[in-house]
Each structure stands twice: as structure tokens, then as C-alpha cells.
N, C-alpha and C positions, 0 to 999 in steps of 0.2 A: 435406487439406481446403483448405489455402491461405488464401483470403480468405472470410470469412463475414459481413462487414459493411462499412460505409463509414467507421467511426471509425478513427483512426490505429493503434489497438491491436487491431483485429479481423482480424488475420492470424496465421498460425502463426509467422512470423518475428518479428513484434513481440511476441507473447506469450512466445516463447522469450527474446527480448531482456530483457523485464522479469524473467523468471525468473532469468536470469544476473545482472541488476542486483542483485536481492535477495540472491543468493548472495555477491556481492562487497561489498555495503554493507548491513549488517543493519538497515535502517530499520524493517521490520515489528516486529522484536523490541524496538527502542527505543520505538516507538509503544505496543506492548503494555505494556511496563514503565511508561511514563508514565501510561497510562490507569489503572494500579493505584495510583498515588500518592494521598496524602491530599488530598482536594478543598480543604480549608480552606487548606493551605499551598502548594498547587501548581496552583491553578485556571488560571493563565495558561498553564502548560506543558501542562496537560490540554486546554485549549481549542485550542492549536496542534496537538497530536497528533490530536485529534478532527477538526480541519479537514483535516489531511493525509489521514486515513482516509476522510473523506467525498469528497475530491477524487479519490483514487486507489483507493478501495475497490471496484473492479470485479473481477468474477471472473477476467478475463483479464489483469489488471494485478497485483492484490494476491495474495500467496500464500494459499491457502485450505486449509492442512493441517488 
């Protein structure tokens, strides 16, 4: 397919790069764990994790298993 859009991650190579990145650095699992924390005691960490998910939560960037 190659390139399907104009954004930096809308190419096969870029999507593969993000897939490899998440394999090497388990950021998605860290975000998921953080979002399950108690809101009362971890609201700042949850906010940071939610922000990261909003910024990178695109189908071609974030793993969607």
C-alpha cells in the first residue's frame, strides 16, 4: 500500500516503525496499567497517561490488539 495519507505516520514504513517501537519499549502497557490506578491517589499520573494516549492514540501509531 505504501503511503495512504499526508501525516508522518500514514505510510507502511512509519506504521511498522511504531510497531517495532512498542515492541522495544512497552509504553502502551505502562499507560494501560496507569489508567487502572486509583483516581484519588494517582490522578496526576492518570492525567499524564491519558494525555499520551490522546496524542498517540491513532490506529496506525498505537497498538490496537
